[in-house]
N, C-alpha and C positions, 0 to 999 in steps of 0.2 A: 503494499500498499502505501508505502511511504516514497520508493522510487517512481510510483502515477505522481503521488502529489510533488516530486521534484522534477519531474520533465513538464508542469505546469506554469513552473516559474517564471518565465516569457513570454507564458500568452495572458495568464492572469494576476492580476496587484497578488502581494502576501496578506493582505486583512480577509480577501475574499475567500483564498486558499485555509486558511485559517480557522476562516466561518466555517467552508465544506468540511473543513477534516475533523472538527466538535460534533458536528449534523452526524459524520458517517459512523461515525465511535457511539455516538449517542443512541442512533436506529441499529447500529450494529451489521450493516449494508454488507452483502456479498459480494463479489469479487463482480460479473456481473451486471446487479443493482450499483454498486458503486458507476460506472464506467457508462452508466444511462445519466445518470446524476451530472457526472463529470461534463458530457457533450451539453446534453441541457447549461449548463450552467456556462462552459464557454460561452455555447450562441446567444443566449438569453445577454453575457458583457460586449460579446461583441458588434450584440445588435445593438447596445446603448451608449455605443461612444461614438464621439459628432465627427459628422465627414469634413473630411481638410477643406477651408474656405467658407465653415456654414458662420451664418452671421449671429453669433451667439450673446453680441450682444443688443442688436435689436430684439431678439424672440425675448430677451430677458428683459427688456423695454416696457417689451410689450403683452408679454406675461402677467408682469406686474401692475403696467399701467392700467390698463383694461379692466379686471378688477376691483383697480381703486377709487373707477368711477364707483361702485356699487356702497363706499362702505361709508360709513355714519360719519360726522362731525361735530360731535356732541362727546362734552368729558362726564361721567356717567360716574355716580355712587355705588359703592360697596354697601348691598345689601345690610341693613338693619344697622349701618354705621356711621352717622354722620360725619365724623371727622377724616373719614378717610374715601379721600375722591383719587379717581383712576382715568388718563387719556386712553383715552381708545380707538381706534378708526385711520380717517383718514391723516386727523393731526400728530396720532403719533408714528405712524409712519412717516410722513416728514420731518419731525423731528429726528425720526432713527436716520433717514438718507441725506439729511441737513448737515448730522452730525450737530447738533446742537449740544452746548457744555453742561448748559442745565435744564433738565426736563421738566418741561410744567406742571406736573406733576413726580416728583420724586420720593420712590418707594422699597424697601427692601421686605424679604422672605425670607421668618429665619426659624430653619426647623433645629428641632432640639433631642435632647438624648436622653438616657436615663432615667430616671424617674422622673423627671423633670416633662419629659415626651405624655408620661399618659395620669398626668397630678395636677389637677388645674391650678390647685393655691400654689406649687410651685413653679409653674410656668409664669403664673400671673409673677410672683416673686423677682423671676428673673427678666418680665418687661418692666415690672416697675426701678428693678437697677437699669437699665436699659434707656428709657426714659429721656428725655430733657428734663429737666428743672429748674428754669428761673425763677428770679426774685418774682416776677410778675405774675408767676403761676401761681404763687401763695399768700399774694399782696390784695385786702380788698380795699384801699385806698392809699393813695398818694397826694401829697399836700407841703407844697414848697411858703419857708415862709423865707421873706424879700429881709425884713429886717436882719432878722440874725443868722441868715446866707446857709441855713438847713433844712434839709428832708425830709418828711416825715414820715414812716411808713409804716398804715397798720395793717398785720398780715392774718390772716383766714386762720380762727383756730380749726376747725373741720377742714383746712384744706391742711394744713401742715399736719392733721393727725392722718389726714388721708394718701398723703404722701412719705409716713412717718418721717418727717422732721424736728425738730425745735429751734426755739426763734434763738437760741444761743447757736446753732448752726448754721442759721439765717446773719448772724451779727457777723460772725466769724468769716464769712466766705464774703462779706461786703471790704471788711477790716485785711483780707489777702485780694483783695484789689484793687487797695492803697487812694481811694478814691475821695475820704474823706474820714473825720474821727467818726465813730459811730460809738452810740449811748445808747442806753435803753432808758426809755421812760414811765409806761408801766410795764403790766405781762404782756399786751399784744404790741404792744407801738413803738419803734423804734425810729431815732433820732438818725441821720448823717449831718456830722453840719461840715463844711466848705468853708475855706482860706476866706476871709473877707473882700477880699481884691477881685472876687468871681461878680461877676455883672449879670443882668439876666439874660442873656443867653446862654452863658458859659455852668448857669445853674438850670437850663432846662435841660441842655446837652447830656449832663451830667445824671440826672433826674434821671433822661434815658438808659444811660450806662450802667446803672446802678440798677433795675429793672433788668433789663438785659443778661447780667448773672449769672453764671450757671451755678447751679447747688448742688446737682446732682445726674450721671447721667451720659449719656454720648451725644456730643454736639452734634445738633444738627434731627435728630430721632425725634421729633414734635410732638408725637403720638404714636403707641404702642399698642395693637389690641389683640388679646391672643381668642384665637382662633381654632374649631374641634374638627378636628379631618378625619381622615380614618385611618391616617398610620397616628391619627393624636394631635396633640395641641401644638402648633405654630404660628409661631408669632409676625403678623402681617403690621408693617413699621412705617408710619407717613411722614418722608423726607430719608435721606440714606447719606451715611455714615460708611465706604466701607472698611475702611482701614482700622476705625476706632471701633469696631466690634468685633473686627476679631483681634485687637492688642486687649478686647474685655472675655476672651475664650481662655487669657492661663486667669484672669479672678472670678468666670464664672464658668468654670468646665460643661456644666449644664447648656452650653448651647457646642452645635457642628460646626465647626469651621469649615466642613468640605460641603456642609449647606448653604452657606448665605450666599441670598442672590438678591443682585440691587438690578435696576435699569436705569444707574446712569453708566452708560459705556465706557467713560470717560474716569471714570472710579475703578472700573476694573482696568482697563490698558495702565494707569499707574499704581494699582499693588498687585496684579496679576500678571502685568505684560498683555504686549497686542495680541497676540494667539487664543487669547480668551476674551480679547474682546473682540477681534474675528466674530468669534464664537458669539460671546451676547448680542452683536448685532445679527446672526442669523434667528438666533434664537427668541428674541424680539420682534425681529420682522415676520415668522411664522408664526407664534402667538398672536401677534395680535391680525393679521390677518384669516387666524381658524378661527379668533375670537367672533370674526363678520360671518364666517359659512363658508368664508374661500378661500377651495382649493388648489394654489401655487405651488410647484414642482420645488422642495429645496434647494435642486445644484442654480435655477435663476438667481436665490439669495443669496447664494454660496457665493457666485460670480461677482455682485455689485460687493459682498463684504470683501471680496480680494480687490477689488479696485479700491476700496479704500484703505484700506490697512494695509497694500505694499509694501508702501515704500517706511514700516514702518512707526508711522501712525496716521492716529486718523484723521482724511480729507472726510471734506461731503461733498456730494452728486449737486458741483454748480461753480458759479464763475471763483467761488473762492475754491475752489478745491482741485478738481477732476479735473474739471472742463479749463479751469482759466491757469492749468499749470498742462497743458498739452504744448508740446514743442515743435508742430506746426501754428506758423501766423494766422492764416486764414481760418483754421477751425479753432482761434480763439475767439478770433474775429467774429462768426462767424454765431457764435452764442450768445454773447450777448455784448456793451461799449466796443460794437465796433471803430468806432471812427479812434477811441482811444490804444488799441490793440494796433490800428497799422501805423497812425503817428509812431508810437514806438518803436517799432518793428522795421519802420524806414527810418527810424532816426539812427540807433543801433547796427543799421545794415543788417538782417537775419536771412538767411534762408532758408524756405521750403523743399526742404526737399519729397514734398509730395506723396506721402509713404502711407497717411491716414484715408479714411472715406471721406470725413467732408471737404477736404483741401479738393481732393482729386470730383468729386459732385460740382463742388464752387466752379472749376476753370473746365469743366465738360470734360475728363478721362474717364476711360473704363477706370473700376475702383476695385481696386488688390482683394476681391471677396471673389472664390465659390471659383468660378472659368476664370476669370479677370486675374486671379493669382499666379496660372499659371502661361511664363515667359514664352515655352511651345506648344503652337498651336496648331490642329490638323487643318490642311487645306481642302475644308469640302470640296470645291470647283474640281478639283483635277481625282481628287479620289473617286465621284461621279460620271467625269468625263470619260476616266482612266479604265 
């Protein structure tokens, strides 16, 4: 059997050979059945290959663009959770292909392990540790005394109890920020005294800075919701900070670091690398299309993801990315801001070698696709006459 699979190394990719080998061993196939399976696999693989000269880019553009016309244009709410919104449909697909640095609704899904996966209390405890709590979340009211140059914060005892924080912890966090001297007025009120030189605008700015001071949790995780799914409890997060959550895995062993997901592709690229970002682009685009009930072959999206990440950084599909970075002057000019590209190319004395499709269409030449790729052509007149 090993000899038979060795013969296939020049015919099939290694991943397919390994998959076939696993299935053959699993079902204990005999030699006759094995040969039949291999011939069918080879036939299917050869039929799936792209013909030389095939316009794969055009086919991909059509295959993604046409279903895109049927997609919804709204931001949806998570059922039963008011605070969690998620952008779906065409706006999300545009975000992915435009390589937006900040998604309109950043989200994370964090899977748990151990007891926390099946115990709601422990899962809630993990959520509490991750959720960003700032002074604003536990303050009932804030007032500025212009005479004494101080900011008085009245804390909400119910919110402090719910978030499991104390007045002393709030005071300590404000002191650590070094924005001013902190003192306790009564049981639930604290005052932050600023230097007397502080003017009206500075006091207003400082009050906002104090309200934004983080007391606990991971920066950027505005809301963490525990949801029961088939495998157990999973955390759904409004906001994203992949590096922050992975750092917390040391402190919170209940988080499964191999199953922390974010819809922010740039975060994936900076933490896990460009290959992971490519996978994230593919998965996010496929998920967005499938949510709308659209069936697009994954290979079309893979081609787009490869183009976006081939240089080692994420580039958008547009004039500030792939289309604007083409080597051909005419291809760049045909997309957007034509005059600018032509003037710049003329000033620099650029030469267009006419290797792409667009530039050849512009000047009326045969495009280098399909039969236009070959230099040696059959003379049909002589063939039929002779």
